[in-house]
Steps between C-alpha positions, in 0.01 A plus 500: 500500500420875501649528150293205374183650648577832337546336164175310544320818595642678199394215274148513639487876458623472141230241429229728638623793295527289185141383535355846569304686237716649222524872432315477168201307373282459195161664521216618283494879469223733386613721212347782300140443396470218752731267307672219686855370467742296707782712641788463745421688821638527854365242742272677751596481866255435784448771756359488850225239524557367149646189336674451168380196310640313206202506269368179354182637341300822471125529456351727235209729591310759293623772735856425383437640152239754609762688706794433266550867419546570870789250511711621209855378545389270780413132543128421471297246695398434860414129536806288569619165635847375575747425779642741757853610415565772760327617817473873551562669834253409771351200319429202725306180455641441150820342374702492182365231266137521612256459209268801500258714304389857538472858371808664345336835424808720537770291335276337236475126449598431136864455601752249633484664845224691677438661839193414711401670828423245772154659525436358151688170537370147562636152455427318175228233531670162489250369247576773245775542245680833494312583181166442670612687812591803290135522400380529858586845643286777349211285375456285811572780748247726324237227494549400863495859622193583288297203621607473864628836622276721285203278419474313829415173328340228717404140436166449327501825306451527125791677331508631143847537348532701179794407279522168681754338267769767536778518755306678774173335402625141506669572834177646636298197391725265697517726804121538505448124468746439782295741711188290441324729251285416201681656203364642176755603238484700178734409216506427128367159399846354429586541870190334643652154539803659665278679751301188576830323573561768765165426661286782357136410563348710222675641192366791295621579147530879510501513120160339452328565835437805714596391849247740654224303329633168632588559865340696785544548875873427503673551835835613362626607158868525407551690177831463315360594156423871443320799646181439302473154655510657847207726411299210358577289807320729744165347414606141562623556857248443778423784738774500762739320265837611370651594166881496495672630188867524406424693179303801619192551714154614388337821624477483883146638480392204286650259753330680789166494318535124453595463869823321420866560586725590207866465592850477360782303671733729696856375547600817681257451790481123517725204576845471342554323171684227688207440735259466208736278303564273800130411497524406133809286565304316771220431250754376245662266753152368583436424131237775468689745280691458175651729239430426136781617271376550146841576349864563594751733334871577522618847598586558134135435414350725768346719230310196370367439851375859514338465159317191622395677820366795301260268317307478827403135479767329708393184680681503832850649483784585262849448642855599404755228580820671610724210607473125475535246780301260718140622498292302745467454873794533739666736250 
């Protein structure tokens, strides 16, 4: 009997080893001049408080190509979704096979495997595909932190979102509506129907209208566009209101003169990424938050995804599909 048990134990052990992550993987790598190519690289290993995931999809963000020269010879990307392959030391509350999403800042996300700290890890919403889930992390976490933690949004307020059709903007629109706010959004005319489908109450075409001539006495502004838009937004915020910008703040003296708060989200001093993302997952499970994927790309076409992102007119998110498989709930 002892011999049979030993053989069974060995068989189980062999099975576990056989199913573990391999030593090598395919991944996108940043080369000279910011070029991208698929290379064979070592599979990263999770450290204390981290998990290794088998990547299903990776979200594309402008920051990916903006910092490309700082990641020469490395894997780009942060947004990622997939299933847990290995638990690092000290990790509890998670198990191998869990469907998750999160931030893979250190390892990069355009790869077959990626490492996520548990402080940046949440379960995948059951209603979302892995491709949609990969579009959640940076955009939704930024929007939720900007509106709730930094902006202190409350029901009944009027919120102006600049760049409302983009990744952060479209996330912010939904988060603000879920909070009970009246939402005004700026976008090009071809995105107006899209924004109305998200619940935007008033849409402004930034190409043909000056928003400062259309709206006044706004409680809260979230600017995802550019620094000039922050400066122009000072005059539309009511005294005592708040301007939150993720693209640079105007002169503090100008904000003080207008008697408004001008702030930038601060991940270092606030809640963890996981805490912010958990709130977004709750909204998604309640049917109040969706991710709109404009286009998907293979790892081999990552450069095309970056070219599209550089155009600056993405509606929702661009996503790199890393591995195929079941995509919807319970996966």
